[in-house]
C-alpha positions in Angstrom: 3.5 42.7 8.8 1.4 42.1 5.4 4.2 39.5 4.3 4.1 37.8 7.5 -0.1 37.7 7.5 0.5 36.5 3.8 2.8 33.6 4.7 0.5 32.5 7.6 -2.5 32.4 5.4 -1.0 30.3 2.7 0.4 28.1 5.6 -3.2 27.7 7.0 -4.3 27.0 3.1 -1.9 24.5 2.6 -2.7 22.5 5.8 -6.2 22.5 4.8 -5.6 21.1 1.6 -3.2 18.6 3.2 -6.0 17.5 5.7 -8.4 17.2 2.4 -5.9 14.7 1.0 -5.9 12.6 4.1 -9.4 12.4 3.9 -9.5 11.2 0.4 -7.2 8.3 1.6 -9.7 7.4 4.3 -12.5 7.5 1.7 -10.5 5.4 -0.6 -9.5 2.7 2.0 -12.2 2.8 4.7 -15.3 4.7 3.7 -15.7 3.2 0.3 -16.4 -0.1 1.4 -19.7 1.4 3.1 -20.5 4.6 1.1 -20.2 3.1 -2.5 -22.9 0.5 -2.2 -25.2 3.3 -1.0 -24.4 5.6 -3.6 -25.1 2.7 -6.1 -28.6 2.2 -4.3 -29.2 6.0 -4.6 -28.5 6.3 -8.3 -30.5 3.2 -9.2 -33.7 4.1 -7.0 -33.8 7.8 -6.6 -32.5 9.4 -9.9 -33.2 9.4 -13.4 -30.1 7.9 -14.1 -31.1 4.6 -12.9 -30.4 2.7 -16.2 -26.8 4.0 -16.6 -25.8 2.9 -13.3 -27.3 -0.7 -14.2 -25.4 -0.5 -17.4 -22.3 0.4 -15.5 -22.7 -2.4 -12.8 -23.6 -5.1 -15.4 -20.4 -3.8 -17.6 -17.8 -4.3 -14.7 -19.3 -7.6 -13.3 -19.5 -9.6 -16.4 -17.2 -7.9 -19.1 -14.6 -6.2 -16.6 -14.6 -8.2 -13.8 -11.2 -9.4 -14.3 -9.3 -6.3 -15.2 -7.3 -6.0 -11.7 -6.1 -9.6 -12.7 -4.7 -8.7 -15.8 -2.9 -5.5 -15.2 -5.4 -2.7 -14.7 -5.4 0.2 -16.6 -3.1 2.8 -15.0 -3.5 6.3 -16.1 -0.3 8.5 -15.4 -2.2 12.0 -15.0 -4.6 10.5 -12.5 -1.4 9.8 -10.3 -0.3 13.1 -10.9 -3.1 14.8 -9.2 -2.2 17.6 -6.7 -4.6 15.8 -4.4 -1.8 13.3 -3.7 0.7 15.7 -3.3 -0.8 17.4 -0.7 -1.5 13.9 1.1 2.2 13.2 1.0 2.8 16.6 2.6 0.9 16.4 5.5 3.2 14.0 6.9 5.3 14.3 5.1 6.1 11.1 2.9 9.7 10.7 1.4 11.3 8.0 -0.6 15.5 7.1 -0.4 17.4 4.5 -1.6 20.2 2.5 0.0 22.0 2.4 -3.3 22.7 4.5 -6.3 22.9 1.5 -8.9 20.1 1.9 -11.4 17.7 -0.6 -11.8 17.8 -2.6 -15.2 14.9 -1.3 -17.3 14.6 -4.6 -19.2 13.6 -6.3 -16.0 10.2 -6.4 -13.7 11.1 -6.1 -9.9 9.3 -7.1 -6.9 9.0 -4.4 -4.0 8.0 -6.0 -0.7 6.6 -3.6 1.5 6.7 -3.4 5.5 4.9 -3.0 7.9 1.3 -2.8 6.9 0.2 -0.3 9.4 -3.4 0.7 9.6 -3.6 1.8 6.1 -0.3 1.3 4.5 0.1 5.1 3.8 3.7 5.1 2.8 2.8 2.1 0.1 -0.1 4.3 -1.3 1.6 7.4 -1.4 5.0 5.9 -3.2 3.7 3.1 -5.0 0.1 4.1 -5.9 0.7 7.9 -6.6 3.9 9.9 -8.2 4.0 11.9 -5.3 6.0 10.0 -2.9 9.3 10.3 -5.1 9.5 6.8 -6.9 9.4 8.5 -10.6 12.5 10.3 -9.6 14.2 7.2 -8.1 13.1 4.9 -10.7 12.2 6.7 -13.8 12.3 3.7 -16.1 9.9 1.9 -14.2 6.2 2.0 -13.8 4.7 1.1 -10.6 1.9 -1.0 -9.3 0.5 -1.5 -5.9 -1.2 -4.9 -5.2 -4.3 -5.0 -2.8 -7.4 -6.2 -1.6 -9.6 -7.6 -4.3 -12.5 -6.4 -2.5 -11.9 -2.8 -3.7 -12.2 -3.6 -7.3 -15.6 -5.0 -6.6 -17.0 -1.8 -5.2 -18.7 0.6 -8.1 -17.0 3.8 -8.6 -13.9 3.3 -6.5 -12.7 0.5 -8.4 -12.1 3.0 -11.4 -9.9 5.2 -9.3 -7.8 2.3 -7.9 -7.4 1.0 -11.2 -6.3 4.4 -12.7 -3.6 4.7 -9.7 -2.2 1.4 -10.6 -3.9 -0.7 -8.3 -4.0 -4.4 -8.9 -5.4 -7.7 -7.1 -2.8 -9.2 -4.7 -3.4 -12.4 -6.0 -0.7 -14.9 -7.3 -2.3 -14.6 -10.8 -2.2 -10.7 -10.7 1.6 -10.6 -9.8 2.6 -13.3 -12.2 0.8 -11.3 -15.0 2.6 -7.9 -14.4 6.3 -9.8 -13.5 5.6 -11.7 -16.9 5.6 -8.9 -19.1 8.5 -9.4 -21.7 9.4 -5.8 -21.9 10.4 -5.2 -18.4 10.1 -1.7 -16.9 7.8 -2.7 -14.3 7.6 -2.6 -10.4 5.1 -4.7 -8.5 4.5 -3.3 -5.1 3.1 -5.9 -2.5 2.5 -5.4 1.2 3.7 -8.8 2.3 2.6 -8.8 5.9 -1.2 -8.1 4.6 -4.3 -6.7 6.6 -3.4 -9.0 10.0 -0.1 -7.0 10.4 -2.4 -3.8 11.3 -3.0 -5.6 14.6 0.3 -4.8 15.4 0.5 -1.0 14.5 1.7 0.8 17.7 4.3 3.6 18.0 7.5 2.2 18.6 6.8 -1.3 17.8 8.5 -3.1 14.8 6.6 -6.2 14.2 6.0 -7.8 10.9 4.1 -10.9 9.6 6.7 -13.0 7.3 7.6 -16.1 8.5 4.7 -18.1 6.7 4.5 -15.6 3.7 6.3 -17.8 0.9 3.9 -17.6 -2.2 5.5 -14.1 -3.1 8.9 -15.9 -3.0 7.8 -18.8 -5.2 6.3 -16.5 -8.0 9.6 -14.5 -7.9 11.7 -17.4 -8.6 9.1 -18.6 -11.5 9.4 -15.4 -13.0 13.2 -14.3 -12.5 12.1 -11.1 -10.9 14.5 -9.5 -8.3 12.9 -9.0 -4.7 13.5 -5.6 -3.2 12.9 -5.0 0.7 11.3 -1.9 1.4 10.7 -0.9 5.0 8.7 2.3 6.0 9.8 4.2 9.0 7.1 5.9 10.8 4.3 3.8 9.2 3.2 2.1 13.0 3.4 5.8 14.5 0.4 7.3 12.5 -2.2 5.3 15.0 -2.6 3.5 18.0 -4.7 0.7 18.3 -7.4 1.1 21.3 -7.3 -1.7 23.9 -10.9 -3.1 22.7 -11.0 -7.2 22.7 -14.7 -7.5 22.3 -16.8 -10.5 23.4 -15.9 -14.0 22.0 -18.9 -13.5 19.4 -17.3 -10.4 18.1 -14.0 -11.9 17.9 -15.4 -14.8 16.0 -17.2 -12.1 13.9 -13.9 -10.4 13.2 -12.0 -13.9 12.2 -15.1 -14.4 9.8 -14.9 -10.9 8.1 -10.9 -11.4 7.8 -11.4 -14.8 6.0 -14.4 -13.7 3.7 -13.5 -10.1 3.1 -9.9 -10.0 3.3 -9.5 -7.0 5.9 -9.5 -6.8 9.5 -11.9 -5.1 12.0 -9.7 -2.4 14.1 -10.1 0.4 16.3 -7.3 3.1 15.8 -7.0 6.4 17.4 -4.6 9.3 16.9 -4.0 12.7 18.5 -5.4 14.4 15.3 -9.0 15.4 14.8 -11.5 13.3 16.7 -8.8 10.6 16.7 -9.9 9.8 13.0 -7.0 11.5 11.0 -3.4 10.3 11.3 -0.8 11.8 13.5 1.9 14.4 11.6 4.5 11.9 11.6 7.2 11.9 8.8 6.8 8.7 6.7 10.5 7.5 5.1 10.1 4.8 2.7 13.4 3.2 2.5 14.3 1.0 -0.5 17.1 -1.6 -0.2 19.1 -3.2 -2.8 17.5 -5.7 -5.4 18.1 -9.3 -4.5 18.6 -11.2 -8.0 16.8 -14.1 -8.3 17.6 -16.9 -11.0 14.5 -18.0 -13.1 13.4 -21.7 -12.4 10.0 -22.9 -13.8 9.4 -25.4 -11.1 11.3 -24.3 -7.9 11.4 -26.9 -4.9 10.6 -26.1 -1.6 14.1 -26.1 -0.6 15.1 -23.4 -2.9 12.0 -21.3 -1.8 13.0 -21.8 1.5 16.7 -20.5 0.9 15.6 -17.5 -0.9 12.9 -16.8 2.0 15.6 -17.0 4.4 17.8 -14.8 2.4 15.2 -12.0 1.9 14.5 -11.9 5.6 18.4 -11.4 6.4 18.6 -8.7 4.1 15.3 -7.3 5.4 16.7 -7.1 8.7 19.9 -5.8 7.7 18.0 -2.8 6.0 16.1 -2.0 9.1 19.4 -2.3 11.4 21.5 -0.1 9.3 18.6 2.5 8.6 17.1 2.8 12.1 19.5 5.3 13.4 18.8 7.9 10.8 14.9 7.6 11.5 14.3 6.3 15.2 14.6 8.3 18.1 15.5 5.3 20.4 17.3 3.3 17.7 19.3 1.6 20.1 16.3 -0.4 21.6 14.5 -0.8 18.4 14.7 -4.2 16.7 12.6 -5.8 14.1 10.5 -8.4 15.3 9.6 -11.3 12.8 6.8 -13.6 13.2 
């Protein structure tokens, strides 16, 4: 009896830590946009450390303001925090490969992740931390997650993002990592971007790709292999509320998207207050690399050809793997817009 109670207690403690891990993700990706400016205001106007806060802000605004475009400052021990392990266990998150072929340690790879979902949780756990299983799958490569530049303009939270290997999703930042002569780097890019969050719905597999060709051009110019990555379960974590808003609100939402880079959505779930994501398994499936020949000045025809080839490989990856991770896989199809 005591052993049973002990097991129950440990299970409840683990679940509590898992919830805390998810709250950490929500703070980083959502609340930080509003909380960090408030914290900066508090430290400047209501503490004795106002001068230290001002020095810090001046330092990162004028001396360190482009670090997210120049490779960042990834710190391995931060990526190994137990916090991220509990976050991954919440769902749980698992990474798998379709091939046992080892990646070339002397080359840099561009991992193209789909779909975005609400929080890109699978991408964060696998590419942004060591908890998702990538260090075991790719021991000879360091992973970086390219995301909104906005995160690197927010005081305090920008440091955590940089320590985790976060970088800007700009062409300049991608080119910097993929140009490293020593190789052994993986740039992770959520190709569909924030707008793909609009299509977050359980059972829906809809991605934004048709007009996304910038990453293709960069891969050709750097000679970096493209790797299709699909996360089964990413769109099952939340359901979007049916709130369209007024015409004025929609214009405001479009303005925020253009200026800030993120979209205003109203997700809900079955968990606490509809805020925490659903406990649904996330399986990040990594496909076979597509070899890319280096061309300094690729033509539009060459870009389009590789763009179509990647789309075909992504569809093949989805169709080959869906039976392993989807309940109604016969009816599931990857819709590309």
